[in-house]
C-alpha positions as CSV (number, residue, x, y, z in Angstrom):
1,X,0.0,0.0,0.0
2,X,2.9,2.4,0.7
3,X,4.4,2.0,-2.7
4,X,2.1,4.7,-4.3
5,X,3.7,7.2,-1.9
6,X,7.3,6.5,-3.0
7,X,8.8,9.3,-5.0
8,X,12.1,8.5,-7.0
9,X,13.1,12.1,-7.3
10,X,11.3,15.2,-6.3
11,X,9.6,17.4,-8.9
12,X,10.9,20.5,-7.2
13,X,14.1,21.0,-5.1
14,X,15.0,24.3,-3.3
15,X,18.3,25.6,-2.0
16,X,19.4,28.1,0.6
17,X,22.9,29.0,-0.6
18,X,24.5,30.4,2.6
19,X,28.0,30.9,3.7
20,X,29.7,32.4,0.6
21,X,31.3,35.2,2.7
22,X,32.3,32.9,5.5
23,X,33.9,30.5,3.0
24,X,35.9,33.4,1.6
25,X,37.2,34.3,4.9
26,X,38.1,30.7,5.7
27,X,40.4,30.6,2.6
28,X,41.7,34.2,3.0
29,X,39.9,35.6,0.1
30,X,37.7,38.7,-0.1
31,X,34.0,38.3,0.3
32,X,33.5,39.0,-3.4
33,X,35.2,35.7,-4.4
34,X,32.9,33.9,-2.1
35,X,29.9,35.3,-3.9
36,X,31.6,34.6,-7.2
37,X,32.1,31.0,-6.5
38,X,28.8,30.6,-5.0
39,X,27.0,32.1,-8.1
40,X,29.0,29.8,-10.4
41,X,28.0,26.8,-8.1
42,X,24.4,27.8,-8.5
43,X,24.4,27.6,-12.3
44,X,26.4,24.4,-12.3
45,X,23.8,23.0,-10.0
46,X,21.0,24.0,-12.3
47,X,22.9,22.3,-15.1
48,X,23.1,19.0,-13.2
49,X,19.4,19.0,-12.1
50,X,18.6,19.0,-15.8
51,X,20.5,15.8,-16.3
52,X,18.3,14.1,-13.7
53,X,15.1,15.6,-15.0
54,X,13.9,17.7,-12.1
55,X,11.6,20.1,-13.4
56,X,11.6,22.9,-10.7
57,X,14.5,24.3,-8.7
58,X,14.4,27.2,-6.3
59,X,17.4,29.3,-5.3
60,X,17.3,31.9,-2.5
61,X,19.6,34.3,-4.1
62,X,18.9,37.6,-2.0
63,X,16.6,37.8,0.8
64,X,14.6,41.0,1.7
65,X,16.9,41.2,4.9
66,X,20.0,41.2,2.8
67,X,19.1,44.8,1.8
68,X,20.6,45.7,5.2
69,X,24.1,44.8,3.9
70,X,26.4,47.5,2.6
71,X,25.5,48.9,-0.8
72,X,28.9,48.0,-2.2
73,X,28.3,44.3,-1.4
74,X,24.8,44.3,-2.8
75,X,25.9,46.0,-6.0
76,X,28.6,43.2,-6.5
77,X,26.0,40.4,-5.7
78,X,23.6,41.8,-8.3
79,X,26.5,42.3,-10.8
80,X,27.4,38.5,-10.4
81,X,23.7,37.5,-11.0
82,X,23.7,39.4,-14.2
83,X,27.1,38.1,-15.3
84,X,26.4,34.5,-14.8
85,X,22.8,34.5,-16.2
86,X,24.2,36.1,-19.5
87,X,27.3,33.6,-19.4
88,X,25.2,30.5,-19.0
89,X,22.1,31.4,-20.9
90,X,23.5,29.9,-24.0
91,X,23.6,26.5,-22.3
92,X,20.0,26.7,-21.2
93,X,18.6,28.1,-24.4
94,X,15.2,26.7,-25.1
95,X,15.5,24.3,-22.3
96,X,15.0,26.3,-19.2
97,X,12.7,29.1,-17.9
98,X,14.3,31.5,-15.4
99,X,11.5,32.9,-13.1
100,X,12.0,35.9,-10.9
101,X,10.3,35.7,-7.6
102,X,10.3,38.3,-4.7
103,X,9.4,42.0,-4.3
104,X,9.9,42.8,-8.0
105,X,9.6,46.6,-7.5
106,X,13.0,46.6,-5.6
107,X,14.8,44.4,-8.1
108,X,17.1,46.4,-10.4
109,X,15.6,47.0,-13.9
110,X,18.7,45.4,-15.6
111,X,18.1,42.1,-13.8
112,X,14.4,42.2,-14.8
113,X,15.2,42.8,-18.3
114,X,17.7,40.0,-18.4
115,X,15.1,37.6,-17.2
116,X,12.8,38.8,-20.0
117,X,15.4,38.5,-22.7
118,X,16.5,35.0,-21.8
119,X,13.0,33.7,-21.5
120,X,12.0,35.0,-24.9
121,X,10.5,32.4,-27.2
122,X,10.6,29.7,-24.5
123,X,7.6,27.6,-23.8
124,X,6.6,27.8,-20.1
125,X,4.5,24.7,-20.4
126,X,7.1,22.1,-21.6
127,X,10.5,23.2,-20.2
128,X,12.4,23.2,-16.8
129,X,12.1,26.2,-14.6
130,X,14.8,27.7,-12.2
131,X,13.0,30.1,-9.6
132,X,15.5,32.8,-8.6
133,X,14.3,34.3,-5.4
134,X,15.6,38.0,-5.1
135,X,14.4,40.5,-2.5
136,X,12.3,37.6,-1.2
137,X,10.5,37.1,2.1
138,X,8.3,34.1,3.0
139,X,6.5,36.1,5.6
140,X,5.9,39.0,3.1
141,X,4.7,36.4,0.5
142,X,1.9,35.3,2.9
143,X,1.1,39.0,3.8
144,X,0.8,39.9,0.2
145,X,-1.6,37.0,-0.5
146,X,-3.9,38.2,2.3
147,X,-3.9,41.7,1.0
148,X,-4.7,40.5,-2.5
149,X,-7.5,38.3,-1.2
150,X,-9.0,41.2,0.6
151,X,-8.5,43.6,-2.3
152,X,-10.2,41.3,-4.7
153,X,-13.0,40.6,-2.3
154,X,-12.7,36.9,-2.7
155,X,-15.7,35.0,-1.2
156,X,-15.0,33.5,2.2
157,X,-16.1,29.9,1.0
158,X,-13.7,30.2,-1.9
159,X,-10.6,30.5,0.2
160,X,-8.6,27.3,0.7
161,X,-5.0,26.3,0.7
162,X,-5.3,25.1,-2.9
163,X,-6.8,28.3,-4.0
164,X,-4.0,30.3,-2.4
165,X,-1.4,28.0,-3.9
166,X,-2.8,28.2,-7.4
167,X,-3.7,31.9,-7.6
168,X,-2.0,34.0,-4.9
169,X,1.2,32.5,-3.5
170,X,4.4,33.7,-5.4
171,X,5.1,30.2,-6.7
172,X,1.5,29.8,-7.9
173,X,0.7,26.6,-9.9
174,X,4.2,25.2,-9.1
175,X,4.4,22.0,-6.9
176,X,5.9,22.5,-3.6
177,X,9.4,21.5,-3.0
178,X,10.1,17.8,-2.2
179,X,13.6,18.8,-0.9
180,X,15.1,21.9,0.7
181,X,18.9,22.0,1.1
182,X,20.4,24.6,3.5
183,X,24.0,25.1,3.5
184,X,26.2,27.2,5.7
185,X,26.3,25.2,9.1
186,X,22.9,26.8,10.2
187,X,19.8,24.8,11.1
188,X,17.2,27.4,10.1
189,X,14.8,28.3,7.2
190,X,15.7,32.0,7.2
191,X,12.2,33.2,6.0
192,X,12.3,31.0,2.8
193,X,9.3,29.4,1.2
194,X,7.3,29.4,4.6
195,X,4.0,28.4,3.0
196,X,5.4,25.9,0.5
197,X,7.5,23.6,2.7
198,X,4.8,21.9,4.8
199,X,5.9,18.5,3.7
200,X,9.4,19.2,2.4
201,X,12.4,17.0,3.5
202,X,14.9,19.4,4.9
203,X,18.7,18.7,4.8
204,X,21.0,21.0,6.8
205,X,24.6,20.7,5.6
206,X,27.6,21.5,7.7
207,X,29.2,22.9,4.6
208,X,29.3,26.4,3.0
209,X,27.6,26.8,-0.3
210,X,30.8,27.1,-2.4
211,X,31.8,23.6,-1.0
212,X,28.5,22.1,-2.2
213,X,29.2,19.4,-4.8
214,X,27.1,17.2,-7.3
215,X,28.2,14.1,-5.3
216,X,26.5,15.6,-2.2
217,X,23.4,16.4,-4.2
218,X,23.3,12.8,-5.6
219,X,23.5,11.4,-2.1
220,X,20.5,13.5,-1.0
221,X,18.5,12.5,-4.0
222,X,19.4,9.0,-3.3
223,X,18.4,9.2,0.3
224,X,15.1,10.9,-0.7
225,X,14.3,8.2,-3.3
226,X,14.2,5.5,-0.5
227,X,12.1,7.6,1.8
228,X,8.4,6.7,2.3
229,X,6.1,9.7,2.1
230,X,2.7,9.1,3.6
231,X,1.7,12.7,4.0
232,X,-0.1,11.9,7.4
233,X,-1.7,8.8,6.1
234,X,-1.0,5.2,7.3
């Protein structure tokens, strides 16, 4: 009876890529190089996920709390996002949608335009998607849903968890993550996908994001594939 709940690989996998700056300090490099290696690691991970046919991947690139960092570091982070999206876009041509998620009004216009250009002429129905969360907050995502429901005067009996998921949450119509991987030697969620991770398997790694490897990802996927998921049933 439990066989019907077995999942070989998740349809959606998410990442909190923490520890870039700390890694750089450990190897006596400037913080910039930690962010550089971390950004490169992100796109290499996206490439590998394509080889194992995982349709959706979410990456916590820049939280809403990260705006409290020094403007110089913020500018460098955004510059790296732009650089690597342009550099790797040729590898993902016609095979991957990049979806920008977060408080879009605060995201630099150049980044928003690059998302539009890269996604041009790509079918959103047939290809893989990488969800890049920039200026994102799980709490603010839920608050925005509530405001939109009130603003649109949705009838009381129409409101349900499925209704919120399909029409109002930032990741609308995208299946919730089966796996969340948190790097950086921290055992916390840090305001990421609070609505979406109700049944997500969470893996906290005692390694900084620049140290994350394909082999580590393979081990997590293998462990997940042998896990029985009953979703509260027996």
